[in-house]
C-alpha positions in Angstrom: 10.8 -6.9 25.5 7.7 -5.0 26.5 4.9 -4.5 24.0 2.2 -1.8 24.2 -0.6 -1.0 21.8 -3.1 1.8 21.4 -5.7 2.8 18.8 -5.8 6.1 16.9 -8.3 7.4 14.5 -7.4 9.3 11.3 -9.8 11.2 9.1 -9.5 11.7 5.3 -9.5 15.2 3.9 -11.3 13.7 0.9 -13.2 10.5 1.3 -11.9 7.6 -0.8 -14.4 5.8 -3.0 -13.4 2.6 -4.8 -15.4 -0.2 -6.4 -16.1 -1.8 -2.9 -17.3 1.3 -1.1 -16.3 4.6 0.5 -14.1 5.4 3.6 -13.8 8.7 5.3 -12.0 7.6 8.5 -10.2 4.6 9.9 -9.0 3.5 13.3 -5.5 2.0 13.3 -3.2 0.5 15.9 0.1 2.0 17.1 2.4 -0.7 18.5 5.5 -0.1 20.5 8.2 -2.6 21.4 10.6 -1.5 24.2 13.8 -3.2 25.1 17.1 -1.8 26.5 15.6 1.6 26.7 14.9 1.7 22.9 11.4 1.9 21.4 10.5 0.4 18.0 7.2 1.5 16.4 4.8 -0.2 14.1 1.3 0.4 12.7 -1.6 -1.9 11.9 -4.2 -0.6 9.4 -7.4 -2.8 9.2 -8.3 -3.6 5.6 -10.6 -5.9 3.6 -10.4 -7.0 0.0 -13.9 -8.5 -0.2 -16.9 -6.3 -0.9 -19.3 -6.1 2.1 -16.7 -7.2 4.7 -14.8 -5.2 7.2 -12.4 -5.7 10.1 -13.1 -4.4 13.6 -10.0 -2.6 15.1 -11.2 -3.5 18.6 -11.1 -7.2 17.7 -7.7 -6.7 16.1 -6.4 -5.2 19.3 -7.9 -8.1 21.3 -6.3 -10.6 19.0 -3.0 -8.9 19.5 -3.2 -8.6 23.3 -3.8 -12.4 23.6 -0.4 -13.1 22.1 1.6 -10.3 23.7 2.6 -12.4 26.8 4.1 -15.0 24.5 6.0 -12.4 22.4 7.4 -10.6 25.4 9.5 -13.6 26.3 11.7 -12.9 23.2 14.5 -10.4 22.5 13.8 -8.0 19.6 16.7 -9.6 17.7 14.9 -13.0 17.6 12.9 -12.1 14.5 12.8 -15.5 13.0 11.5 -17.1 16.1 9.0 -14.3 16.6 7.7 -14.7 13.0 7.2 -18.4 13.5 5.0 -17.7 16.5 3.0 -15.1 14.6 2.4 -17.5 11.7 1.6 -20.5 13.9 -1.1 -18.4 15.7 -2.5 -17.2 12.4 -2.2 -13.6 13.4 -3.9 -11.1 11.1 -1.4 -9.8 8.5 -1.8 -6.2 9.6 -0.8 -7.1 13.2 2.2 -9.1 11.9 3.1 -6.0 9.9 3.0 -3.8 13.0 5.2 -6.2 15.0 7.7 -6.8 12.2 8.0 -3.1 11.5 8.5 -2.3 15.1 11.3 -4.9 15.3 13.1 -3.3 12.3 12.6 0.1 13.8 14.1 -1.1 17.1 17.1 -2.6 15.2 17.8 0.6 13.3 17.7 2.6 16.5 19.9 0.0 18.3 22.7 0.4 15.7 22.1 4.1 15.0 21.2 3.8 11.3 18.1 4.4 9.1 16.9 1.2 7.6 17.7 2.3 4.1 21.3 2.7 5.0 21.3 -0.5 7.0 20.2 -2.3 3.9 22.7 -0.4 1.7 20.0 1.1 -0.6 20.3 4.1 -2.9 17.6 6.7 -2.2 18.5 8.7 -5.4 16.7 6.1 -7.5 13.3 6.4 -5.7 10.6 7.1 -8.3 7.8 9.8 -7.8 4.7 8.6 -6.0 1.4 8.6 -7.7 -1.7 10.3 -6.1 -5.1 8.7 -6.1 -8.4 10.0 -7.6 -11.3 8.0 -6.3 -14.5 7.1 -8.2 -16.8 10.1 -8.6 -18.5 12.2 -11.2 -16.2 13.6 -14.0 -16.5 17.1 -12.5 -15.5 16.0 -9.0 -12.7 13.9 -10.4 -11.2 17.0 -12.2 -11.7 19.0 -9.0 -9.7 16.4 -7.0 -6.9 16.4 -9.6 -6.7 20.2 -9.2 -6.6 19.8 -5.4 -3.6 17.4 -5.7 -1.8 19.7 -8.2 -2.3 22.6 -5.8 -0.7 20.5 -3.1 2.2 19.0 -4.9 3.9 18.6 -8.3 2.2 15.3 -9.1 4.0 13.2 -11.8 1.5 10.3 -12.0 -2.2 10.0 -11.3 -3.8 6.8 -10.1 -7.5 6.7 -11.2 -9.9 4.4 -9.3 -12.4 2.8 -11.7 -14.9 0.0 -11.5 -17.8 2.4 -10.9 -21.1 0.7 -9.9 -22.6 2.8 -12.7 -20.6 0.8 -15.3 -17.8 1.3 -17.7 -19.4 4.3 -19.4 -19.1 6.1 -16.1 -15.5 5.0 -15.9 -14.8 6.3 -19.4 -16.4 9.6 -18.6 -14.1 10.1 -15.6 -11.0 9.3 -17.7 -12.0 11.6 -20.5 -12.6 14.5 -18.1 -9.2 14.0 -16.4 -7.5 13.7 -19.8 -9.0 16.9 -21.0 -7.9 18.7 -17.8 -4.4 17.3 -17.5 -3.4 15.8 -20.9 0.3 15.9 -19.9 0.2 13.7 -16.8 0.3 9.9 -17.3 -2.2 7.8 -15.6 -2.5 4.4 -14.0 -5.9 2.7 -13.5 -7.0 0.6 -10.5 -10.4 -1.2 -10.9 -10.2 -2.9 -7.5 -11.8 -6.0 -9.0 -14.7 -4.0 -10.4 -14.8 -5.4 -13.9 -15.8 -8.8 -15.4 -13.6 -10.3 -18.1 -15.6 -8.8 -21.0 -15.4 -5.3 -19.6 -11.7 -5.7 -18.6 -10.8 -6.7 -22.2 -12.8 -3.8 -23.6 -11.3 -1.2 -21.1 -7.8 -2.4 -21.7 -8.2 -1.6 -25.4 -9.8 1.8 -24.7 -7.5 2.9 -21.9 -4.4 2.1 -24.1 -5.4 5.2 -26.1 -5.6 7.5 -23.0 -1.9 7.6 -21.9 -2.5 4.9 -19.2 0.6 3.0 -18.1 -1.1 -0.1 -16.7 -4.3 -1.5 -15.2 -4.4 -2.8 -11.7 -6.6 -5.6 -10.3 -9.1 -5.5 -13.2 -10.8 -8.7 -12.1 -12.3 -9.5 -8.7 -10.7 -11.8 -6.2 -11.7 -15.4 -7.1 -11.8 -14.6 -10.8 -8.0 -15.2 -11.4 -8.9 -18.1 -13.7 -9.7 -15.4 -16.4 -6.3 -13.7 -16.1 -4.7 -15.9 -18.8 -7.4 -14.7 -21.3 -7.0 -11.1 -20.2 -3.2 -11.4 -20.4 -3.4 -12.5 -24.0 -5.9 -9.9 -25.0 -4.9 -6.8 -23.0 -3.1 -3.9 -24.7 -1.9 -2.7 -21.3 0.3 -4.3 -18.6 -1.7 -6.0 -15.9 -0.9 -5.6 -12.2 -2.5 -7.5 -9.3 -3.2 -6.3 -5.8 -6.0 -8.0 -3.9 -5.1 -11.3 -5.7 -1.5 -11.3 -4.3 -0.8 -11.1 -0.6 2.5 -12.8 0.0 5.5 -14.3 -1.7 3.8 -17.7 -2.2 1.1 -16.1 -4.3 3.5 -14.9 -7.0 4.5 -18.1 -8.7 1.0 -19.1 -9.7 0.2 -15.6 -10.9 3.5 -14.7 -12.6 2.7 -16.2 -16.1 -0.4 -14.1 -16.5 0.5 -10.6 -15.0 3.2 -8.0 -15.6 3.5 -6.7 -12.1 2.3 -6.8 -8.5 1.2 -4.3 -5.9 3.0 -4.9 -2.6 1.4 -3.5 0.6 2.9 -3.7 4.0 -0.4 -4.7 5.6 -1.1 -7.5 3.2 2.4 -9.0 3.3 2.6 -8.9 7.1 5.8 -6.9 7.6 9.0 -5.7 6.0 10.5 -9.2 6.2 7.9 -10.6 4.0 7.9 -7.6 1.7 11.6 -8.3 1.0 10.7 -11.9 0.1 8.0 -10.7 -2.2 10.4 -8.3 -3.9 13.0 -11.0 -4.4 10.5 -13.5 -6.0 8.8 -10.9 -8.1 12.2 -9.8 -9.5 13.2 -13.4 -10.1 9.9 -13.8 -12.1 10.7 -10.6 -14.0 7.7 -8.8 -12.7 7.4 -5.1 -12.2 6.9 -3.9 -8.6 4.7 -1.2 -7.1 4.0 -0.3 -3.5 0.5 0.6 -2.3 -1.2 1.5 0.9 -4.5 1.4 2.7 -5.5 4.2 5.2 -2.0 4.2 6.5 -0.4 7.1 8.4 3.1 8.4 7.8 4.3 5.6 10.1 3.5 2.7 7.8 4.2 4.6 4.6 7.6 5.7 5.8 8.4 2.1 6.7 7.6 1.0 3.1 9.5 3.9 1.7 12.7 2.5 3.1 12.4 -0.2 0.5 11.3 2.2 -2.2 14.6 1.9 -4.2 13.4 -1.5 -5.4 10.0 -0.2 -6.7 9.1 0.6 -10.3 6.0 2.5 -9.2 5.0 4.0 -5.9 1.5 4.7 -4.6 2.2 5.8 -1.0 0.0 8.8 -0.8 -2.6 7.9 1.9 -1.0 10.0 4.6 -1.1 13.1 2.5 -4.9 12.8 2.5 -5.2 12.8 6.3 -6.1 15.9 8.3 -4.8 14.4 11.6 -1.8 12.2 10.8 -0.2 11.8 14.3 3.2 11.0 12.8 5.9 12.7 10.8 8.4 10.7 8.7 9.0 10.7 5.0 8.7 14.1 3.3 7.8 15.3 -0.2 10.0 17.1 -2.7 9.0 17.6 -6.3 6.6 14.6 -6.2 9.2 12.3 -4.6 9.2 10.8 -1.1 12.3 11.7 0.7 13.7 9.7 3.7 15.7 11.3 6.5 18.9 10.2 8.3 17.3 9.4 11.6 17.9 5.9 12.9 15.3 3.2 12.3 12.2 4.3 10.5 13.0 8.0 11.2 9.4 8.7 12.3 8.5 11.2 15.0 5.2 11.5 17.0 3.5 14.9 16.5 2.2 16.7 19.6 
């Protein structure tokens, strides 16, 4: 098989501010695997879960190009052997995600079926996606909510908290949003922006605000406080940055109610399916999230959406220059098509 990779830069319509900082644009990688006249596509979105750190897309591309000659010796059907090579070389998880996604896309195109049909899934049970409101002033938060509602019939709002100005600023945002849209349920994502004291306090207070759960209340490395929070919290606790892959779930499962699965963290659809299986065995709820992913990566995750209790695959809606077209939106729900593989097209 032949592998090619190129970068593309996407710009956000509205910059996204979380507890770790603000992003207005990102440079991602578009990977193509070609064999037997069929192309499979995948995307790598650089991400970081530690404040003050970042990943250079140029270095990611260089890392990938070093291993391409080894990978090109395989057939796209040899996914198990390819995965072993990727893990043995400690390849970045977003690069593994791009390769694995491209291999699945190739397979779907080879047999002429969309992945969701190949896996025998029922798209009628896909839940609506939430849309994200980043950390800001109460006034700007309400304005962003209205922008989303003008764009789509949003059924669930995901509010980023963990403001550097403290929990009073977090509360002010929630109060303003609640006053503007009392009918729409909320989820809250602190991105590790609280300590244990504030997390306990906010779980009590947010339980009165029609909030369904709190995500990643404690920073990475502070998982030792999850048992205390689990006992005290009035809301379900989901983890994101603390849970990358299937092996992470067992140690976390006694102290959380759900996990946020992201394609770039897991390292591909193959590992995502392992995460889903173990999470369900542990009786955890499942949500899917994204980074600054285009329609390519979000469509890939959507093929497994029938397994999810919650979806937060909205990043491509906030891009002014998404180069791809895949999953569409109807009444707040992500809708897959019947095209083979991922069902993603390149625009222009």
